[in-house]
PyMOL commands that place a pseudoatom at each C-alpha (Angstrom):
pseudoatom trace, name=CA, resn=MET, resi=1, chain=A, elem=C, hetatm=0, pos=[-0.397, -0.103, 0.200]
pseudoatom trace, name=CA, resn=ASN, resi=2, chain=A, elem=C, hetatm=0, pos=[1.191, 3.326, -0.949]
pseudoatom trace, name=CA, resn=LYS, resi=3, chain=A, elem=C, hetatm=0, pos=[1.425, 5.833, 1.874]
pseudoatom trace, name=CA, resn=LEU, resi=4, chain=A, elem=C, hetatm=0, pos=[-0.296, 8.543, 0.063]
pseudoatom trace, name=CA, resn=GLU, resi=5, chain=A, elem=C, hetatm=0, pos=[-3.350, 6.904, -0.740]
pseudoatom trace, name=CA, resn=VAL, resi=6, chain=A, elem=C, hetatm=0, pos=[-4.253, 5.581, 3.520]
pseudoatom trace, name=CA, resn=ASP, resi=7, chain=A, elem=C, hetatm=0, pos=[-3.322, 9.110, 4.539]
pseudoatom trace, name=CA, resn=ALA, resi=8, chain=A, elem=C, hetatm=0, pos=[-5.141, 11.090, 1.851]
pseudoatom trace, name=CA, resn=PRO, resi=9, chain=A, elem=C, hetatm=0, pos=[-7.985, 13.488, 2.980]
pseudoatom trace, name=CA, resn=GLU, resi=10, chain=A, elem=C, hetatm=0, pos=[-11.354, 13.543, 1.127]
pseudoatom trace, name=CA, resn=ILE, resi=11, chain=A, elem=C, hetatm=0, pos=[-12.561, 15.567, -1.038]
pseudoatom trace, name=CA, resn=ILE, resi=12, chain=A, elem=C, hetatm=0, pos=[-15.443, 17.838, -0.047]
pseudoatom trace, name=CA, resn=LYS, resi=13, chain=A, elem=C, hetatm=0, pos=[-17.474, 19.347, -2.560]
pseudoatom trace, name=CA, resn=PRO, resi=14, chain=A, elem=C, hetatm=0, pos=[-19.147, 22.833, -2.181]
pseudoatom trace, name=CA, resn=PRO, resi=15, chain=A, elem=C, hetatm=0, pos=[-22.841, 22.775, -1.533]
pseudoatom trace, name=CA, resn=VAL, resi=16, chain=A, elem=C, hetatm=0, pos=[-24.844, 23.690, -4.825]
pseudoatom trace, name=CA, resn=ILE, resi=17, chain=A, elem=C, hetatm=0, pos=[-27.130, 26.510, -4.636]
pseudoatom trace, name=CA, resn=GLN, resi=18, chain=A, elem=C, hetatm=0, pos=[-30.036, 26.427, -6.797]
pseudoatom trace, name=CA, resn=ILE, resi=19, chain=A, elem=C, hetatm=0, pos=[-30.986, 29.710, -8.265]
pseudoatom trace, name=CA, resn=PRO, resi=20, chain=A, elem=C, hetatm=0, pos=[-34.851, 30.144, -9.543]
pseudoatom trace, name=CA, resn=GLU, resi=21, chain=A, elem=C, hetatm=0, pos=[-34.951, 30.924, -12.880]
pseudoatom trace, name=CA, resn=ASP, resi=22, chain=A, elem=C, hetatm=0, pos=[-36.432, 33.535, -14.607]
pseudoatom trace, name=CA, resn=ASP, resi=23, chain=A, elem=C, hetatm=0, pos=[-40.588, 33.840, -15.991]
pseudoatom trace, name=CA, resn=GLY, resi=24, chain=A, elem=C, hetatm=0, pos=[-39.694, 35.892, -18.245]
pseudoatom trace, name=CA, resn=ARG, resi=25, chain=A, elem=C, hetatm=0, pos=[-41.219, 38.546, -16.091]
pseudoatom trace, name=CA, resn=PRO, resi=26, chain=A, elem=C, hetatm=0, pos=[-39.119, 41.879, -15.205]
pseudoatom trace, name=CA, resn=LYS, resi=27, chain=A, elem=C, hetatm=0, pos=[-38.234, 41.968, -11.814]
pseudoatom trace, name=CA, resn=VAL, resi=28, chain=A, elem=C, hetatm=0, pos=[-40.384, 44.805, -9.645]
pseudoatom trace, name=CA, resn=SER, resi=29, chain=A, elem=C, hetatm=0, pos=[-39.025, 46.298, -6.594]
pseudoatom trace, name=CA, resn=ALA, resi=30, chain=A, elem=C, hetatm=0, pos=[-41.453, 45.689, -3.353]
pseudoatom trace, name=CA, resn=PHE, resi=31, chain=A, elem=C, hetatm=0, pos=[-41.684, 49.459, -2.880]
pseudoatom trace, name=CA, resn=SER, resi=32, chain=A, elem=C, hetatm=0, pos=[-42.361, 50.806, -6.337]
pseudoatom trace, name=CA, resn=LEU, resi=33, chain=A, elem=C, hetatm=0, pos=[-45.406, 51.775, -7.680]
pseudoatom trace, name=CA, resn=SER, resi=34, chain=A, elem=C, hetatm=0, pos=[-45.010, 48.858, -9.992]
pseudoatom trace, name=CA, resn=SER, resi=35, chain=A, elem=C, hetatm=0, pos=[-45.569, 46.643, -7.221]
pseudoatom trace, name=CA, resn=ILE, resi=36, chain=A, elem=C, hetatm=0, pos=[-48.863, 48.008, -6.306]
pseudoatom trace, name=CA, resn=LYS, resi=37, chain=A, elem=C, hetatm=0, pos=[-50.085, 47.753, -9.820]
pseudoatom trace, name=CA, resn=MET, resi=38, chain=A, elem=C, hetatm=0, pos=[-49.128, 43.898, -9.972]
pseudoatom trace, name=CA, resn=LYS, resi=39, chain=A, elem=C, hetatm=0, pos=[-50.998, 43.080, -6.432]
pseudoatom trace, name=CA, resn=ARG, resi=40, chain=A, elem=C, hetatm=0, pos=[-53.808, 44.619, -7.870]
pseudoatom trace, name=CA, resn=GLU, resi=41, chain=A, elem=C, hetatm=0, pos=[-53.757, 42.792, -10.686]
pseudoatom trace, name=CA, resn=LEU, resi=42, chain=A, elem=C, hetatm=0, pos=[-53.425, 39.571, -8.758]
pseudoatom trace, name=CA, resn=GLN, resi=43, chain=A, elem=C, hetatm=0, pos=[-56.415, 40.778, -7.042]
pseudoatom trace, name=CA, resn=GLU, resi=44, chain=A, elem=C, hetatm=0, pos=[-58.780, 40.858, -9.534]
pseudoatom trace, name=CA, resn=THR, resi=45, chain=A, elem=C, hetatm=0, pos=[-57.395, 37.711, -11.358]
pseudoatom trace, name=CA, resn=GLN, resi=46, chain=A, elem=C, hetatm=0, pos=[-58.118, 36.133, -7.625]
pseudoatom trace, name=CA, resn=LYS, resi=47, chain=A, elem=C, hetatm=0, pos=[-61.520, 37.965, -7.617]
pseudoatom trace, name=CA, resn=ALA, resi=48, chain=A, elem=C, hetatm=0, pos=[-62.539, 36.113, -11.341]
pseudoatom trace, name=CA, resn=GLU, resi=49, chain=A, elem=C, hetatm=0, pos=[-61.376, 32.595, -9.961]
pseudoatom trace, name=CA, resn=LEU, resi=50, chain=A, elem=C, hetatm=0, pos=[-63.901, 33.109, -6.882]
pseudoatom trace, name=CA, resn=LYS, resi=51, chain=A, elem=C, hetatm=0, pos=[-67.672, 31.893, -7.336]
pseudoatom trace, name=CA, resn=LYS, resi=52, chain=A, elem=C, hetatm=0, pos=[-70.371, 34.442, -6.826]
pseudoatom trace, name=CA, resn=HIS, resi=53, chain=A, elem=C, hetatm=0, pos=[-72.729, 33.635, -3.949]
pseudoatom trace, name=CA, resn=ASP, resi=54, chain=A, elem=C, hetatm=0, pos=[-75.411, 33.639, -6.198]
pseudoatom trace, name=CA, resn=GLU, resi=55, chain=A, elem=C, hetatm=0, pos=[-73.479, 30.189, -7.777]
pseudoatom trace, name=CA, resn=LEU, resi=56, chain=A, elem=C, hetatm=0, pos=[-73.329, 28.285, -4.684]
pseudoatom trace, name=CA, resn=PRO, resi=57, chain=A, elem=C, hetatm=0, pos=[-75.574, 26.052, -3.782]
pseudoatom trace, name=CA, resn=ARG, resi=58, chain=A, elem=C, hetatm=0, pos=[-78.432, 26.020, -1.866]
pseudoatom trace, name=CA, resn=GLU, resi=59, chain=A, elem=C, hetatm=0, pos=[-80.175, 22.992, -1.102]
pseudoatom trace, name=CA, resn=PRO, resi=60, chain=A, elem=C, hetatm=0, pos=[-82.515, 22.438, 1.302]
pseudoatom trace, name=CA, resn=PHE, resi=61, chain=A, elem=C, hetatm=0, pos=[-81.948, 20.227, 3.887]
pseudoatom trace, name=CA, resn=THR, resi=62, chain=A, elem=C, hetatm=0, pos=[-83.852, 18.095, 7.377]
pseudoatom trace, name=CA, resn=GLU, resi=63, chain=A, elem=C, hetatm=0, pos=[-82.936, 18.439, 10.519]
pseudoatom trace, name=CA, resn=THR, resi=64, chain=A, elem=C, hetatm=0, pos=[-81.775, 15.043, 10.995]
pseudoatom trace, name=CA, resn=ASP, resi=65, chain=A, elem=C, hetatm=0, pos=[-79.252, 15.444, 8.177]
pseudoatom trace, name=CA, resn=MET, resi=66, chain=A, elem=C, hetatm=0, pos=[-77.878, 18.733, 9.883]
pseudoatom trace, name=CA, resn=LEU, resi=67, chain=A, elem=C, hetatm=0, pos=[-77.591, 16.649, 13.604]
pseudoatom trace, name=CA, resn=LEU, resi=68, chain=A, elem=C, hetatm=0, pos=[-75.774, 14.191, 11.670]
pseudoatom trace, name=CA, resn=MET, resi=69, chain=A, elem=C, hetatm=0, pos=[-73.547, 16.021, 10.103]
pseudoatom trace, name=CA, resn=TRP, resi=70, chain=A, elem=C, hetatm=0, pos=[-72.991, 17.979, 13.574]
pseudoatom trace, name=CA, resn=ASN, resi=71, chain=A, elem=C, hetatm=0, pos=[-72.298, 14.573, 15.443]
pseudoatom trace, name=CA, resn=LYS, resi=72, chain=A, elem=C, hetatm=0, pos=[-69.979, 13.462, 12.535]
pseudoatom trace, name=CA, resn=PHE, resi=73, chain=A, elem=C, hetatm=0, pos=[-67.913, 16.819, 12.971]
pseudoatom trace, name=CA, resn=ALA, resi=74, chain=A, elem=C, hetatm=0, pos=[-68.540, 16.714, 17.180]
pseudoatom trace, name=CA, resn=GLN, resi=75, chain=A, elem=C, hetatm=0, pos=[-66.435, 13.199, 16.654]
pseudoatom trace, name=CA, resn=ARG, resi=76, chain=A, elem=C, hetatm=0, pos=[-63.677, 14.461, 14.430]
pseudoatom trace, name=CA, resn=LEU, resi=77, chain=A, elem=C, hetatm=0, pos=[-62.760, 17.104, 16.595]
pseudoatom trace, name=CA, resn=SER, resi=78, chain=A, elem=C, hetatm=0, pos=[-62.777, 14.794, 19.768]
pseudoatom trace, name=CA, resn=ASP, resi=79, chain=A, elem=C, hetatm=0, pos=[-61.055, 12.611, 17.826]
pseudoatom trace, name=CA, resn=THR, resi=80, chain=A, elem=C, hetatm=0, pos=[-58.219, 15.414, 16.893]
pseudoatom trace, name=CA, resn=GLY, resi=81, chain=A, elem=C, hetatm=0, pos=[-57.928, 16.474, 20.606]
pseudoatom trace, name=CA, resn=GLN, resi=82, chain=A, elem=C, hetatm=0, pos=[-60.141, 19.785, 19.977]
pseudoatom trace, name=CA, resn=LYS, resi=83, chain=A, elem=C, hetatm=0, pos=[-62.532, 18.476, 23.441]
pseudoatom trace, name=CA, resn=ILE, resi=84, chain=A, elem=C, hetatm=0, pos=[-63.912, 21.653, 24.646]
pseudoatom trace, name=CA, resn=MET, resi=85, chain=A, elem=C, hetatm=0, pos=[-65.330, 22.696, 21.373]
pseudoatom trace, name=CA, resn=ALA, resi=86, chain=A, elem=C, hetatm=0, pos=[-66.594, 18.992, 20.883]
pseudoatom trace, name=CA, resn=THR, resi=87, chain=A, elem=C, hetatm=0, pos=[-68.312, 19.236, 24.180]
pseudoatom trace, name=CA, resn=TYR, resi=88, chain=A, elem=C, hetatm=0, pos=[-69.824, 22.414, 23.589]
pseudoatom trace, name=CA, resn=MET, resi=89, chain=A, elem=C, hetatm=0, pos=[-71.567, 20.848, 20.402]
pseudoatom trace, name=CA, resn=GLN, resi=90, chain=A, elem=C, hetatm=0, pos=[-72.526, 18.280, 22.662]
pseudoatom trace, name=CA, resn=ILE, resi=91, chain=A, elem=C, hetatm=0, pos=[-73.901, 20.082, 25.374]
pseudoatom trace, name=CA, resn=ASN, resi=92, chain=A, elem=C, hetatm=0, pos=[-77.450, 20.454, 23.713]
pseudoatom trace, name=CA, resn=ASP, resi=93, chain=A, elem=C, hetatm=0, pos=[-78.881, 19.450, 20.553]
pseudoatom trace, name=CA, resn=PRO, resi=94, chain=A, elem=C, hetatm=0, pos=[-79.031, 22.290, 17.868]
pseudoatom trace, name=CA, resn=VAL, resi=95, chain=A, elem=C, hetatm=0, pos=[-82.427, 23.151, 16.486]
pseudoatom trace, name=CA, resn=LEU, resi=96, chain=A, elem=C, hetatm=0, pos=[-83.168, 23.871, 12.813]
pseudoatom trace, name=CA, resn=ASP, resi=97, chain=A, elem=C, hetatm=0, pos=[-85.429, 27.256, 12.576]
pseudoatom trace, name=CA, resn=LYS, resi=98, chain=A, elem=C, hetatm=0, pos=[-88.481, 27.245, 10.204]
pseudoatom trace, name=CA, resn=ASP, resi=99, chain=A, elem=C, hetatm=0, pos=[-86.628, 29.349, 7.823]
pseudoatom trace, name=CA, resn=GLY, resi=100, chain=A, elem=C, hetatm=0, pos=[-84.167, 26.107, 7.286]
pseudoatom trace, name=CA, resn=VAL, resi=101, chain=A, elem=C, hetatm=0, pos=[-81.239, 27.379, 7.183]
pseudoatom trace, name=CA, resn=THR, resi=102, chain=A, elem=C, hetatm=0, pos=[-80.508, 28.942, 10.926]
pseudoatom trace, name=CA, resn=ILE, resi=103, chain=A, elem=C, hetatm=0, pos=[-79.363, 26.753, 13.463]
pseudoatom trace, name=CA, resn=ARG, resi=104, chain=A, elem=C, hetatm=0, pos=[-79.534, 27.536, 17.142]
pseudoatom trace, name=CA, resn=LEU, resi=105, chain=A, elem=C, hetatm=0, pos=[-77.316, 26.229, 19.669]
pseudoatom trace, name=CA, resn=GLU, resi=106, chain=A, elem=C, hetatm=0, pos=[-78.020, 26.721, 23.315]
pseudoatom trace, name=CA, resn=LEU, resi=107, chain=A, elem=C, hetatm=0, pos=[-75.106, 27.150, 25.473]
pseudoatom trace, name=CA, resn=PRO, resi=108, chain=A, elem=C, hetatm=0, pos=[-75.314, 27.928, 29.524]
pseudoatom trace, name=CA, resn=VAL, resi=109, chain=A, elem=C, hetatm=0, pos=[-72.343, 30.138, 30.173]
pseudoatom trace, name=CA, resn=GLU, resi=110, chain=A, elem=C, hetatm=0, pos=[-71.732, 33.298, 28.491]
pseudoatom trace, name=CA, resn=GLY, resi=111, chain=A, elem=C, hetatm=0, pos=[-68.101, 32.092, 28.452]
pseudoatom trace, name=CA, resn=SER, resi=112, chain=A, elem=C, hetatm=0, pos=[-68.873, 29.108, 26.309]
pseudoatom trace, name=CA, resn=LYS, resi=113, chain=A, elem=C, hetatm=0, pos=[-70.533, 31.362, 23.525]
pseudoatom trace, name=CA, resn=VAL, resi=114, chain=A, elem=C, hetatm=0, pos=[-67.944, 33.583, 23.290]
pseudoatom trace, name=CA, resn=ASP, resi=115, chain=A, elem=C, hetatm=0, pos=[-65.518, 30.397, 23.073]
pseudoatom trace, name=CA, resn=PHE, resi=116, chain=A, elem=C, hetatm=0, pos=[-67.947, 28.720, 20.503]
pseudoatom trace, name=CA, resn=ASP, resi=117, chain=A, elem=C, hetatm=0, pos=[-68.326, 31.964, 18.209]
pseudoatom trace, name=CA, resn=ASN, resi=118, chain=A, elem=C, hetatm=0, pos=[-64.668, 32.298, 18.385]
pseudoatom trace, name=CA, resn=ASN, resi=119, chain=A, elem=C, hetatm=0, pos=[-64.131, 28.484, 16.723]
pseudoatom trace, name=CA, resn=LYS, resi=120, chain=A, elem=C, hetatm=0, pos=[-67.404, 27.931, 14.297]
pseudoatom trace, name=CA, resn=ILE, resi=121, chain=A, elem=C, hetatm=0, pos=[-65.915, 29.097, 11.235]
pseudoatom trace, name=CA, resn=GLU, resi=122, chain=A, elem=C, hetatm=0, pos=[-64.591, 25.381, 10.678]
pseudoatom trace, name=CA, resn=LEU, resi=123, chain=A, elem=C, hetatm=0, pos=[-67.982, 23.701, 11.765]
pseudoatom trace, name=CA, resn=LEU, resi=124, chain=A, elem=C, hetatm=0, pos=[-69.730, 26.456, 9.234]
pseudoatom trace, name=CA, resn=GLY, resi=125, chain=A, elem=C, hetatm=0, pos=[-67.451, 25.686, 6.526]
pseudoatom trace, name=CA, resn=TYR, resi=126, chain=A, elem=C, hetatm=0, pos=[-68.226, 22.285, 7.113]
pseudoatom trace, name=CA, resn=LEU, resi=127, chain=A, elem=C, hetatm=0, pos=[-71.581, 22.320, 7.611]
pseudoatom trace, name=CA, resn=ARG, resi=128, chain=A, elem=C, hetatm=0, pos=[-72.188, 24.092, 4.293]
pseudoatom trace, name=CA, resn=GLY, resi=129, chain=A, elem=C, hetatm=0, pos=[-69.982, 21.400, 2.368]
pseudoatom trace, name=CA, resn=LYS, resi=130, chain=A, elem=C, hetatm=0, pos=[-71.359, 18.468, 3.357]
pseudoatom trace, name=CA, resn=LEU, resi=131, chain=A, elem=C, hetatm=0, pos=[-75.402, 19.823, 3.307]
pseudoatom trace, name=CA, resn=HIS, resi=132, chain=A, elem=C, hetatm=0, pos=[-74.756, 21.547, 0.216]
pseudoatom trace, name=CA, resn=ASN, resi=133, chain=A, elem=C, hetatm=0, pos=[-76.105, 25.077, 0.973]
pseudoatom trace, name=CA, resn=HIS, resi=134, chain=A, elem=C, hetatm=0, pos=[-74.057, 27.597, 1.528]
pseudoatom trace, name=CA, resn=ASP, resi=135, chain=A, elem=C, hetatm=0, pos=[-76.551, 30.216, 3.663]
pseudoatom trace, name=CA, resn=ILE, resi=136, chain=A, elem=C, hetatm=0, pos=[-76.337, 28.384, 6.801]
pseudoatom trace, name=CA, resn=VAL, resi=137, chain=A, elem=C, hetatm=0, pos=[-76.275, 30.253, 9.604]
pseudoatom trace, name=CA, resn=ILE, resi=138, chain=A, elem=C, hetatm=0, pos=[-75.413, 29.181, 13.750]
pseudoatom trace, name=CA, resn=GLU, resi=139, chain=A, elem=C, hetatm=0, pos=[-76.735, 31.159, 15.952]
pseudoatom trace, name=CA, resn=THR, resi=140, chain=A, elem=C, hetatm=0, pos=[-75.949, 30.472, 19.856]
pseudoatom trace, name=CA, resn=HIS, resi=141, chain=A, elem=C, hetatm=0, pos=[-77.797, 31.590, 22.535]
pseudoatom trace, name=CA, resn=VAL, resi=142, chain=A, elem=C, hetatm=0, pos=[-77.259, 31.564, 26.500]
pseudoatom trace, name=CA, resn=ASN, resi=143, chain=A, elem=C, hetatm=0, pos=[-79.725, 29.958, 28.560]
pseudoatom trace, name=CA, resn=GLU, resi=144, chain=A, elem=C, hetatm=0, pos=[-77.704, 30.441, 32.251]
pseudoatom trace, name=CA, resn=VAL, resi=145, chain=A, elem=C, hetatm=0, pos=[-80.524, 28.430, 34.680]
pseudoatom trace, name=CA, resn=ALA, resi=146, chain=A, elem=C, hetatm=0, pos=[-80.755, 29.465, 38.143]
pseudoatom trace, name=CA, resn=SER, resi=147, chain=A, elem=C, hetatm=0, pos=[-78.028, 26.684, 39.590]
pseudoatom trace, name=CA, resn=THR, resi=148, chain=A, elem=C, hetatm=0, pos=[-79.225, 25.243, 42.536]
pseudoatom trace, name=CA, resn=ARG, resi=149, chain=A, elem=C, hetatm=0, pos=[-78.058, 26.532, 46.191]
pseudoatom trace, name=CA, resn=HIS, resi=150, chain=A, elem=C, hetatm=0, pos=[-75.595, 24.418, 48.091]
pseudoatom trace, name=CA, resn=ALA, resi=151, chain=A, elem=C, hetatm=0, pos=[-76.491, 23.013, 51.118]
pseudoatom trace, name=CA, resn=PHE, resi=152, chain=A, elem=C, hetatm=0, pos=[-73.929, 23.712, 53.775]
pseudoatom trace, name=CA, resn=THR, resi=153, chain=A, elem=C, hetatm=0, pos=[-75.129, 23.935, 57.021]
pseudoatom trace, name=CA, resn=PRO, resi=154, chain=A, elem=C, hetatm=0, pos=[-76.511, 20.515, 59.025]
pseudoatom trace, name=CA, resn=GLN, resi=155, chain=A, elem=C, hetatm=0, pos=[-80.264, 22.176, 58.787]
pseudoatom trace, name=CA, resn=GLU, resi=156, chain=A, elem=C, hetatm=0, pos=[-79.860, 23.327, 55.043]
pseudoatom trace, name=CA, resn=LYS, resi=157, chain=A, elem=C, hetatm=0, pos=[-78.520, 19.387, 54.290]
pseudoatom trace, name=CA, resn=PHE, resi=158, chain=A, elem=C, hetatm=0, pos=[-81.485, 17.959, 56.495]
pseudoatom trace, name=CA, resn=GLU, resi=159, chain=A, elem=C, hetatm=0, pos=[-83.780, 19.983, 54.573]
pseudoatom trace, name=CA, resn=LYS, resi=160, chain=A, elem=C, hetatm=0, pos=[-82.623, 18.686, 51.206]
pseudoatom trace, name=CA, resn=LEU, resi=161, chain=A, elem=C, hetatm=0, pos=[-82.652, 15.032, 52.112]
pseudoatom trace, name=CA, resn=LYS, resi=162, chain=A, elem=C, hetatm=0, pos=[-86.255, 15.542, 53.239]
pseudoatom trace, name=CA, resn=ALA, resi=163, chain=A, elem=C, hetatm=0, pos=[-87.129, 16.978, 49.778]
pseudoatom trace, name=CA, resn=LEU, resi=164, chain=A, elem=C, hetatm=0, pos=[-85.809, 13.900, 48.358]
pseudoatom trace, name=CA, resn=ASN, resi=165, chain=A, elem=C, hetatm=0, pos=[-86.984, 11.382, 50.819]
pseudoatom trace, name=CA, resn=PRO, resi=166, chain=A, elem=C, hetatm=0, pos=[-90.160, 12.593, 53.063]
pseudoatom trace, name=CA, resn=THR, resi=167, chain=A, elem=C, hetatm=0, pos=[-89.799, 9.604, 55.388]
pseudoatom trace, name=CA, resn=ILE, resi=168, chain=A, elem=C, hetatm=0, pos=[-86.462, 11.027, 56.687]
pseudoatom trace, name=CA, resn=GLU, resi=169, chain=A, elem=C, hetatm=0, pos=[-88.643, 12.889, 59.416]
pseudoatom trace, name=CA, resn=LEU, resi=170, chain=A, elem=C, hetatm=0, pos=[-90.005, 10.110, 60.564]
pseudoatom trace, name=CA, resn=LEU, resi=171, chain=A, elem=C, hetatm=0, pos=[-87.117, 8.685, 61.458]
pseudoatom trace, name=CA, resn=ARG, resi=172, chain=A, elem=C, hetatm=0, pos=[-85.515, 11.575, 62.972]
pseudoatom trace, name=CA, resn=LYS, resi=173, chain=A, elem=C, hetatm=0, pos=[-88.712, 12.043, 64.975]
pseudoatom trace, name=CA, resn=ALA, resi=174, chain=A, elem=C, hetatm=0, pos=[-88.615, 7.835, 65.807]
pseudoatom trace, name=CA, resn=PHE, resi=175, chain=A, elem=C, hetatm=0, pos=[-85.145, 7.976, 67.207]
pseudoatom trace, name=CA, resn=ASP, resi=176, chain=A, elem=C, hetatm=0, pos=[-85.458, 11.603, 68.648]
pseudoatom trace, name=CA, resn=LEU, resi=177, chain=A, elem=C, hetatm=0, pos=[-82.732, 13.017, 66.718]
pseudoatom trace, name=CA, resn=ASP, resi=178, chain=A, elem=C, hetatm=0, pos=[-81.098, 16.722, 66.827]
pseudoatom trace, name=CA, resn=ILE, resi=179, chain=A, elem=C, hetatm=0, pos=[-80.605, 18.584, 63.226]
for i in range(1, 179): cmd.bond("trace and resi %d" % i, "trace and resi %d" % (i + 1))
show_as sticks, trace
zoom trace
């Protein structure tokens, strides 16, 4: 073996830098008037590509169809780890209004309403696509039911038990128990 072959360092090639090819358009500075003109042209072409609202489907659907899609979406959210939104969707069953496009959901607290409203865009898009109706609207309402008062004192606890089972009063009297 030749000593030069053993100790010879490996030849390292420099990395190849790819330069994007010129697409034939002149380069425009982002701070020039031409760039503003190009942005406007791009926006116009994008507007032309979007469907007009009148062209979007508006097929009628039943409350059963809506509930089926609602529950599928809630399950999908739950599976992907978005448990809070899934819980909001499953607190109460939504109701389809008489107009056939407004979905009403009743939530227990104002905080859950705000949170649901901030995250309902994806749900709305899903329902509009699956039910083939782009006029669908989701309205949320808060129904704060007065929570029952908790019993803390022995008298309050006894009264609560007596409301559940009136015969407890007979037991108290039979054994001459204090409250």
